[in-house]
BANU-70519 format. One record per residue: residue in three letters; x, y, z of N, C-alpha, C, O in turn. Coordinates in steps of 0.001 Angstrom, whole numbers, plus 500000, padded with zeros to 6 digits. Layout:
! residues N
AlaXYZXYZXYZXYZ;...
//
This chain:
! residues 344
Unk688447262399976285689536263080975588690374262138974631691027261246975172;Unk690407262249973399691032261261972707692453261557972138693163260650971702;Unk692841262866972162694162263256971643695216262859972829695110263231973998;Unk696122262136972368697318261770973205698078263116973546698505263302974685;Unk698226263971972627699038265182972698698379266051973626699132266637974404;Unk697099266283973735696336267055974486696374266611976069696575267397976996;Unk696152265258976193696371264450977503697913264986978041698168265348979190;Unk698662264944977135700146265243977630700380266680978030701145267014978934;Unk699711267451977340699736268987977542699266269156979005700019269678979827;Unk698004268712979347697328268922980612698054268233981662697945268630982823;Unk698817267198981354699503266500982636700670267343982848700988267526984023;Unk701417267928981876702549268774981924702256270078982510703047270610983288;Unk701062270655982140700852272168982504699691272277983381699094273351983460;Unk699279271133984126698164271184985079698108272476986040697093273169986113;Unk699163272717986699699181273823987625699050275092986906698375276002987387;Unk699624275204985837699522276476985110698012276643984609697413277695984834;Unk697447275650983969696039275804983714694947276061984716693947276744984492;Unk695270275373985981694385275535986979694574277209987576693636277877988011;Unk695801277612987489696076279060987785695286279910986767694649280882987174;Unk695301279608985564694694280375984635692987280445984924692305281466984833;Unk692564279251985249691136279127985572690747280015986740689780280776986732;Unk691703279823987874691338280596989002691429282144988758690633282916989292;Unk692359282527987988692426283981987736691231284494986964690752285612987158;Unk690748283577986029689561284079985184688291284002986030687400284838985879;Unk688201283046986885687008282958987763686944284086988739685845284453989153;Unk688029284653989128688132285764990115687733287040989363687150287926989987;Unk688007287185988083687544288347987341686153288189986887685397289161986852;Unk685769286972986528684365286566986113683797285532986778683789284397986301;Unk683190285873988113682586284865988924681596283907988231681426282762988649;Unk680990284374987229679876283590986694680446282616985562679665282044984802;Unk681805282446985473682410281597984546681817280141984738681873279582985833;Unk681258279567983646680679278102983787681694277157983158682045277165981978;Unk682085276397984061683162275501983677682663274275982623683372273689981806;Unk681341274087982872680833273138981869680898273597980460681055272836979505;Unk680753275027980377681104275423978847682454275314978454682747275135977272;Unk683347275413979394684743275274979005685110273751978718685917273416977851;Unk684441272890979524684899271489979295684240271089978056684822270268977347;Unk682984271604977655682473271399976314683459271697975217683700270902974308;Unk684016272881975346684909273363974252686275272479974237686790272188973157;Unk686764272120975298688032271294975287687677269971974747688491269391974029;Unk686530269433975026686166268108974474685814267984973108686311267150972351;Unk684764269003972730684121268938971402684994269809970323684857269585969120;Unk685791270693970747686360271617969766687853271463969725688405271222968651;Unk688599271602970943690044271621971002690633270072970865691665269882970222;Unk690070269203971371690444267856971255690468267310969812691469266742969375;Unk689460267473969152689515267011967750690669267680966835691287267065965966;Unk690826268816967118691966269543966432693300269083966716694100268819965818;Unk693604268962968144694903268538968507695043267069968163696174266599968040;Unk693931266286967995694091264898967698694675264716966293695370263744965995;Unk694380265628965511695032265578964090696435265840964007697059265543962988;Unk697057266448965137698370266606965214699163265604966134700380265741966256;Unk698560264708966710699093263649967471700264262974966688700143262671965501;Unk701533262728967489702584262257966811703621263232966479704790262876966326;Unk703206264567966348704047265654966080704792266161967414704441265742968517;Unk705697266958967274706472267317968367705631268185969493704658268866969169;Unk706082268093970770705425268744971802705633270196971624704828270950972169;Unk706656270712970897706714272082970756705472272660969936704950273748970175;Unk705092271815968981703918272179968106702611271986968799701764272879968841;Unk702446270737969376701141270349969887700993271239971175699931271856971247;Unk701829271391972132701650272025973284701355273581973141700549274165973866;Unk702110274211972100701735275634971768700276275712971286699587276645971699;Unk699734274772970415698396275090969921697486274590971167696471275259971358;Unk697686273668971903696775273364973072696811274515973974695751274859974498;Unk697912275170974232697902276251975194697231277421974620696515278094975361;Unk697378277750973372696670278889972856695061278568972816694221279447973010;Unk694757277281972556693360276829972459692844276814973891691668277152974024;Unk693430276526974831693033276525976224692552277985976648691458278233977155;Unk693586278938976347693248280281976821692091280822975921691268281567976453;Unk691971280523974678690877280762973819689649280329974416688708281117974507;Unk689562279022974876688345278601975356687944279262976567686768279573976759;Unk688932279512977460688565280295978741687986281616978401687027282065979028;Unk688621282328977292687916283677977023686468283567976467685629284413976774;Unk686180282528975653684904282255975189683970281988976369682881282562976388;Unk684280281252977243683440280841978271683247282155979301682174282389979856;Unk684316282882979450684186283929980390683345284990979852682726285688980656;Unk683235285215978560682378286269977873681031285587977406680357286133976532;Unk680639284404977978679388283936977717679108283599976230677958283467975810;Unk680203283467975458680078283154974044679368281900973701678705281740972676;Unk679571280948974716679116279670974591677750279385975075677277278248975091;Unk677123280451975471675678280292976007674687280117974897673608279547975056;Unk675120280658973707674333280675972564674372279298971716675420278938971180;Unk673269278601971627673298277437970796673868277599969369674629276800968823;Unk673432278644968891673813279064967428675312279203967514675929278518966697;Unk675962279882968263677334280110968386678017278791968493678892278475967687;Unk677645278024969455678174276815969772678180275654968561679060274809968393;Unk677025275829967801677134275070966574677997275432965585678578274614964873;Unk678139276880965483679287277268964405680687277134964804681604277063963985;Unk680867277095966269682082276844966692682517275347966493683645275014966127;Unk681531274521966766681771273051966531682138272885965050683085272145964782;Unk681576273410964216681896273283962732683073273838962374683725273254961508;Unk683573275030962938684858275558962784685980274566963152686825274188962341;Unk685929274224964283687068273338964950686970271900964349688017271252964345;Unk685907271351963869685932269960963407685896269923961897686216268899961293;Unk685529270976961306685508270815959765686360271856958999686756271616957859;Unk686633273005959634687535273950959021689007273925959312689850273893958416;Unk689298273941960633690722273971961188691479272680960653692594272830960153;Unk690922271443960741691748270443960134692217270569958711693167269914958282;Unk691480271488957933691915271782956591692989272668956356693571272730955273;Unk693286273402957412694329274460957291695541274110958373695938274895959234;Unk695951273017958190696938272540959039698256273507959221698676273781960346;Unk698857273988958053699869274860958164699664276165958688700570276698959329;Unk698480276798958472698057278035959216697939277841960738698392278627961569;Unk697237276634961020697083276241962514698454276258963171698590276776964279;Unk699394275751962572700810275587963269701365276954963207701977277328964207;Unk701274277653962345701935279084962026701460280103962985702216280775963686;Unk700156280186962981699447281311963682698072280931964357697006281324963882;Unk698143280207965404697035279805965985696107280907966683694877280879966663;Unk696849281825967266696267282977967999695322283698967111694138283934967352;Unk696093284061965906695340284903964879694277284108964114693261284660963693;Unk694524282802963940693487282032963340692193281939964149691093282088963617;Unk692375281661965597691241281452966485690515282871966555689301282925966354;Unk691161283874966802690626285112967124689967285788965764688865286336965778;Unk690706285683964717690099286111963416688820285407962998687875285992962470;Unk688859284119963270687732283292962935686377283785963712685304283986963142;Unk686594283929964983685606284323965935685016285777965597683807286005965609;Unk685898286642965325685494288049964935684744288038963674683762288767963532;Unk685161287242962742684383287094961476682917286601961713681933287173961243;Unk682881285557962436681572284968962685680575286004963402679389286059963079;Unk681100286769964334680433287718965058679854288905964169678776289475964338;Unk680688289120963309680406290306962169679315289706961315678284290347961112;Unk679504288461960789678405288018959970677317287809960409676318288046959729;Unk677239287285961728676002286952962515675079288055962419673870287847962518;Unk675552289228962233674694290531962408673880290722961127673010291590961064;Unk674158289934960141673409289843958912672554288615958581672288288297957422;Unk672127287922959696671365286780959517672074285546959867673229285365959481;Unk671348284558960685671920283326961055672273282454959965673078281533960108;Unk671650282739958800672026281829957576673390282097956975673991281229956343;Unk673890283369957192675116283871956625676348283018957197677097282452956401;Unk676537282937958450677659282284958950677866280858958467678990280445958180;Unk676838280155958385676982278763957783677441278663956380678315277884956001;Unk676707279616955529677134279688954222678566280126954064679281279587953219;Unk679031281134954891680414281411954834681347280441955166682424280376954572;Unk680990279562956199681850278472956600681947277413955581683022276857955358;Unk680704277071954864680738276124953950681818276425952768682555275581952259;Unk681756277740952457682670278284951303684001278244951844684877277873951062;Unk684358278563953079685673278494953582686291277083953573687436276845953190;Unk685314276072954088685797274768954189686137274229952855687169273596952627;Unk685232274506951990685496274011950410686669274645949816687128274068948831;Unk687301275808950241688224276374949457689623276520950226690624276904949622;Unk689643276230951440690912276629952277692087275507952152693216275833952519;Unk691900274439951740692734273376951868694022273640951017695001272919951210;Unk694066274633950092695281274855949402696073276043949812697020276446949137;Unk695689276601950910696437277843951387697546277350952420697520276238952948;Unk698452278248952624699539277974953589700068279257954551701145279277955148;Unk699131280236954555699465281346955412698273282051955950697194282078955359;Unk698510282628957109697282283369957644696754284398956843695549284652956822;Unk697683285065956115697269286170955207696286285661954134695250286263953851;Unk696666284565953585695732283843952547694507283562953342693452283958952847;Unk694461282983954425693200282716955085692368283955955345691147283902955202;Unk692939284996955697692137286237955880691452286696954575690276287052954505;Unk692357286644953519691862287066952240690541286196951752689562286725951227;Unk690666284816952000689642283909951662688431284328952564687319284404952041;Unk688587284591953830687557285119954657686712286300954098685481286324954102;Unk687488287229953640686766288466953111686102288121951761684940288493951596;Unk686775287402950722686105287023949527684867286255949822683811286517949246;Unk684982285248950767683794284401951122682629285218951780681442284930951625;Unk683088286257952525681915286986953058681123287831951920679909288036951902;Unk682038288254951022681350288981949940680447288071949093679286288371948811;Unk681066286922948701680278285879947922678943285389948610677986285011947934;Unk678933285414949873677587284960950575676632286013950821675590285812951444;Unk677032287359950248675929288382950333676316289606951036675527290551951060;Unk677543289684951654678014290911952340678791291905951325680008291998951164;Unk677794292594950713678263293571949519679264294575949897679984295102949049;Unk679333294871951231680272295905951676681735295459951478682617296317951455;Unk682037294103951328683406293550951149683744293459949716684772292841949439;Unk683041293976948753683235293915947259684511294557946927685252293969946138;Unk684892295760947457686019296421946756687339295878947478688370295818946808;Unk687347295521948681688570294962949265688741293499948812689857292985948739;Unk687632292859948517687938291357947966688497291468946512689427290768946112;Unk687891292353945796688460292468944373690024293084944421690813292840943508;Unk690364293859945509691751294234945421692580293044946007693756293033945646;Unk692224292148946755693063291138947309692980289843946566693878289024946765;Unk692075289574945785691767288299945003692902287699944284693052286482944176;Unk693753288648943761694928288199942900695932287552943810696739286790943279;Unk695997287747945110696906287262946080696715285678946437697586285045947034;Unk695515285126946017695307283870946248695772282867945123695835283298943972;Unk696083281632945369696416280682944273695233280568943322694105280674943803;Unk695369280384942152694352280243941174693473279057941388692311279079940982;Unk693949278067941980693092276874942340692100277231943352690970276746943298;Unk692461278076944308691547278408945368690495279410944737689303279298945026;Unk690961280418943849689959281292943234689016280481942451687825280786942519;Unk689361279539941755688341278843940854687334278062941882686137277963941614;Unk687847277565942969686795276961943867685813277965944390684593277814944331;Unk686465279066944939685448280141945377684409280718944503683342281131944955;Unk684743280749943155683777281354942148683206280190941382682453280509940461;Unk683418278869941583682955277872940889683196277929939304682335277735938446;Unk684554278236939095684938278400937796685856277053937370686723276592938113;Unk685592276621936336686304275600935688687744276048935210688041277243935202;Unk688625275075934817689993275365934398689845276180932984690727276952932606;Unk688803275968932338688715276542931099688401278124931138688578278830930146;Unk687936278604932325687553280050932476688833280884932639689797280567933336;Unk688699282067931850689993282979931971689583283868933121688674284698933113;Unk690454283541934176690343284398935543690303285887935268689415286590935749;Unk691383286429934398691545287847934239690298288363933745689819289341934318;Unk689686287834932736688478288290932253687448288311933148686726289306933220;Unk687258287246933921686131287119934928686404288454935841685489289253936035;Unk687445288610936277687592289752937398687579291079936800687195292019937496;Unk687960291280935565687653292440934792686244292729934801685818293858935043;Unk685405291600934507683951291942934409683481292193935785682703293137935932;Unk683821291513936799683349291875938027683645293200938561682863293752939334;Unk684817293772938156685213295209938640684431296140937844684018297189938339;Unk684172295768936462683477296750935644681940296802935980681297297849935909;Unk681435295671936326679875295607936414679520295063937755679831293895937992;Unk678967295700938569678589295006939912677523293924939791677355293090940681;Unk676804293955938665675665292922938462676122291730937579675304290889937209;Unk677342291668937269677842290622936416677799289273936991678210289030938126;Unk677274288360936163677153287014936601677744286162935380677432286376934208;Unk678667285137935814679283284362934654678260283697933726678501283640932520;Unk677179283213934213676194282385933309675363283467932487674664283058931561;Unk675401284783932769674548285765931965674760285516930397675860285222929929;Unk673685285652929691673823285703928290673676287025927711672538287494927741;Unk674622287734927177674547289039926844673612289222925653673607288459924687;Unk672824290286925787671869290682924642672105292276924327672260293087925241;Unk672113292589923132672306293897922697670866294582922606670002294077921889;Unk670633295695923314669410296349923313669656297792923421670635298183924057;Unk668819298654922829668925300060922983667771300675923885667652301880924103;Unk667033299796924323665842300186925301666356300044926682667335299374927011;Unk665550300783927496665814300720928957665434299464929573664302299023929375;Unk666255298855930288665913297637931018666142297850932502667240298186932945;Unk665055297642933265665135297757934746664648296391935310663566295848935085;Unk665637295964936067665439294526936658665534294630938294666603294954938813;Unk664567294389938950664428294389940400665533293307940906665594292165940451;Unk666346293790941848667230292746942379666862292487943884666748291320944260;Unk666692293416944667666391293178946079665459294274946697665343295378946164;Unk664872293961947718664112294802948550664589294535949924664449293424950433;Unk665233295675950629665755295325951939665242296226952869664850297326952478;Unk665180295856954269664953296829955259663312296617955675662495296228954841;Unk663027296862956782661711296909957290661452297696958463662418298086959119;Unk660198298004958844659727298995959874660346298368961287660350297161961529;Unk660832299320962113661456298969963453660331298341964299660669297525965157;Unk659159298610964158658079297934964835657852296525964787657232295880965633;Unk658451296032963628658410294613963414659847293983963286660091293033962542;Unk660746294594964068662147294126964115663128294551963164664246294046963066;Unk662613295652962347663516296173961168664331297330961860664306297588963064;Unk665026297951960933665828299176961185665252300541961161665693301467961843;Unk664147300635960266663555301928959896662522302304960791661495301630960869;Unk662737303502961591661611304034962306660441304787961536659267304854961900;Unk660992305319960435660116306070959329660551305483958034661661304995957825;Unk659468305586957094659777305218955770660992305770955243661168306985955331;Unk661912304980954669663223305427954276663232306351953050662250306484952320;Unk664355306956952878664707307737951672666096307380951188666945306947951966;Unk666318307561949916667606307084949377668228308266948803667505309075948222;Unk669691308501948910670346309643948220671646309038947977671974308013948573;Unk672447309646947090673860309396946742674689310546946979674296311683946722;Unk675855310285947475676894311221947766678269310712947415678755309735947985;Unk678896311396946457680084310805945815679693309570945018678844309518944128;Unk680575308425945560680234307133944943679751306141945933680086304957945918;Unk678813306770946935678173305904947897676724306245947916676356307416947822;Unk675845305193948043674500305261948233674246305320949755674964304652950499;Unk673302306055950226672874306230951625671399306082951755670614306499950903;Unk671071305513952783669486305466953354669317306260954536670107306175955476;Unk668292307053954536667939307940955589666473307468956095665550307170955336;Unk666421307453957483665125307054958169665101307832959468665857307487960376;Unk664343308782959603664364309664960765665763310368960924666214311068960018;Unk666403310167962052667682310705962104668722309657961966669880309929962283;Unk668421308534961541669276307529961346669745307307959760669016307504958788;Unk671014306890959726671628306903958320672312305711958189672999305322959134;Unk672225304975957023673063303726956596673625303830955292673067304476954405;Unk674726303215955127675509303196953861674766301876953244674453300924953960;Unk674542301919951978673859300851951201674901300375950202675532301115949448;Unk675013299000950288675964298215949305675136297184948613674370296445949231;Unk675302297149947340674568296119946615675328295595945295675967296392944608;Unk675248294359944991675662293867943798675013292405943437673934292043943907;Unk675723291692942635675017290460942201674948289441943269674163288496943195;Unk675819289628944335675892288527945331675068288925946607674818288060947445;Unk674663290161946762673725290484947953673600292018948091674047292802947253;Unk672971292369949193672686293900949464672725293944950995672140293107951682;Unk673484295019951529673734295119952954673413296611953284673521297499952439;Unk673038296813954481673038298203955168673998298317956344673948297549957305;Unk674842299274956227675731299416957372675475300824958128675594301908957559;Unk675172300694959244674841302003960104675763303023960232676890302723960626;Unk675500304170959975676489305239960087676100306192961159675069305943961784;Unk676811307278961459676518308141962537675142308754962427674704309147961346;Unk674465308832963561673114309508963587673342310950963281674438311473963482;Unk672230311654962754672445313035962102671958314125963124671069313881963940;Unk672493315158963048672041316447963825671029317082962986670941316768961799;Unk670207318009963547669088318562962712669799319355961586669368319278960436;Unk670755320029961856671428320886960624671761319905959565671501320140958385;Unk672393318693960003672823317775958795671412317398958094671383317479956866;Unk670360317034958705669111316512958230668641317617957079668254317218955980;Unk668691318831957359668218319752956449668948319921955068668394320251954019;Unk670319319634955243671186319674954207670969318457953360670949318512952130;Unk670801317324954073670602316098953141669128316021952606668920315387951572;Unk668138316615953239666850316693952397666974317392951156666236317089950218;Unk667875318345951047668014319022949784668723318230948774668695318520947578;Unk669374317202949273670140316206948205669129315198947769669307314647946682;Unk668075314891948505667183313749948106666131314167946799665372315136946792;Unk666283313299945857665664313484944799664216312604944746664163311435945129;Unk663230313232944296662037312519944012661499312887942566660350312658942189;Unk662518313505941792662100313891940507661840312741939620662670311839939506;Unk660660312743938955660243311628938186661103311560936740660834312211935731;Unk662190310619936899662955310413935732663485308881935935663405308302937018;Unk663976308365934884664880307179934836664054305737935128664594304633935054;Unk662678305955935465661905304677935664660544304896935564659976305948935855;Unk659969303758935097658505303633934880657937302695935973658474301596936118;Unk656920303040936730656380302285937787655402301295937251654673300675938024;Unk655355301120935961654373300147935380654756298585935804653923297690935945;Unk656262298442935986656582297028936234656642296748937703657057295658938096;Unk656215297762938607656107297680940028654663297718940513654256298742941062;Unk653838296636940342652446296711940429651907297023941886650748297358942133;Unk652951296856942836652550297099944254652708298629944743652323298989945856;Unk653329299524943777653488300767944219652755301699943229652502301398942062;Unk652406303008943906651888304119943173652680305268943012652463306098942129;Unk653706305356943937654342306695943910655864306385944335656187305273944751;Unk656768307440944202658087307301944702658352308523945489658054309650945093;Unk658963308242946698659340309582947452660837309791947418661295310796947963;Unk661561309003946878663029309229946775663645308308945734663219307157945642;Unk664642308752944927665209307966943839666709308377943735667058309550943859;Unk667549307391943509669019307790943441669643306796942521669329305614942664;Unk670571307172941507671244306265940653672816306381940749673427307449940725;Unk673365305161940857674837305102940892675318304168939822675266302945939958;Unk675823304815938670676114303766937521674966303017937099673938303601936756;Unk675071301687937100674097300826936703672988300294937837672281299292937728;Unk673022301117938812672260300800939810671147301782940215671557302847940676;Unk669953301640940138668924302597940442668125302005941769667668300868941889;Unk668087302940942602667538302594943946666337303552944347666479304766944208;Unk665331303098944770664179304039945132663295303481946310663220302295946632;Unk662669304492946872661729304245948070660365304814947775660222305732946968;Unk659387304278948418658072304736948431657396304870949767657766304138950685;Unk656446305734949946655784305872951227654923304537951451654554304268952595;Unk654639303806950515653811302636950810654647301352951247654062300277951379;Unk655862301455951445656699300421951916657750300898952792658140302051952607;Unk658305300168953768659479300501954517660599299926953743661703300182954226;Unk660597299257952731661726298749952060662414299578951085661796300490950537;Unk663705299335950800664458300000949832664472299074948611664871297918948752;Unk664086299489947509664036298824946277665219299005945478665496300128945057;Unk665988297944945214667247297991944482667125297325943136666761296157943000;Unk667480298208942059667305297620940688668513297854939863669258298825939994;Unk668661296853938964669932297075937798669113297693936711667978297333936400;Unk669844298717936130669325299417935190670249299801933919671430300095934106;Unk669764299792932800670535300216931669669763301169930857668534301112930908;Unk670343302030930120669704303155929264669062304234930064669376304360931247;Unk668213305000929527667617306234930195666197306092929864665894305685928743;Unk665267306395930753663802306581930426663194307568931358663828308128932252;Unk661887307760931096661183308825931869660566308047933211659864307045933070;Unk660853308537934384660119308036935455658767308600935503658596309819935533;Unk657704307677935514656347308085935505655645307652936642655184306512936683;Unk655512308479937609654870308024938964653343308228938805652613308067939782;Unk652850308574937617651376308929937505650596307689937017649385307756936807;Unk651318306537936835650713305322936279649789304582937049648810303976936615;Unk650237304689938443649423303845939363649810302470939288650796302077938664;Unk648946301675939994649135300224940069648760299595938590647888300082937869;Unk649496298520938272649178297862937152648018296899937426647961296269938483;Unk647048296787936414645812295847936745646131294427936533645278293564936746;
//
């Protein structure tokens, strides 16, 4: 242990810390003290080390909150996962030292909020949390409140592909300092931020580097294919179908339903409530397989479509030949021709 302040805390609060450990071990007999010691040495100590020389009122409070947090992680076996341990190490060694004022102001909210965010993001693939952390580390050194930290967390989650956060990110982005916003979106000082966000709000497929072209013809550009059969680790027990209700796209497979979100940063499926038989009948009537809006000539691996839905400039369709949902950006109007078959 390198931190003088953390050593002083344990010397002063040894009995209280031992009592906390005993209480947790009584409730969770399988508590692994090696996991706790790893957290204290590799995570808490480096953070408190950055505060050495500051008052005990500051360092003891952060040490106390951190100790309780480490006990909680160890008791819930959060530290059994090597993936989570690696993420935690990165958070405490690379992220928290960059948010000194937030750490002092709101350590409990900071620690709990970061863990909850990582848990949620992990559900969308092991690459997402690292991408999220990299963006947070790059952008957080100019903030000074837990509220701004939370906003950066939401915006960063959106930018690494979690499209369900698009609306709330666009609502909150103006509350961040301009210098932070430019780092998040990789914009230079010459970029007009108001114009950039107006474009993002107006067009889910907007990309700053796009070159605009004027055309009256229909353009369909495949963006993503997401989802796979449950037999190979995916979500869908049956080939999915797509429909739209209000301003929301939905995916149906068997009695399971998901909300579909997609934009230029990524696409996600969010589980919704399972359906009752009477609900299924009503939804089946909403699902369209009417041949319109798309020609299959540009999708050489498909011969037919079993459902199609359009929301603004986004056209989504499914086929019995694949368990994936095909998401496209579209402009203009054309005839959907399912009789063309595969392109040679």
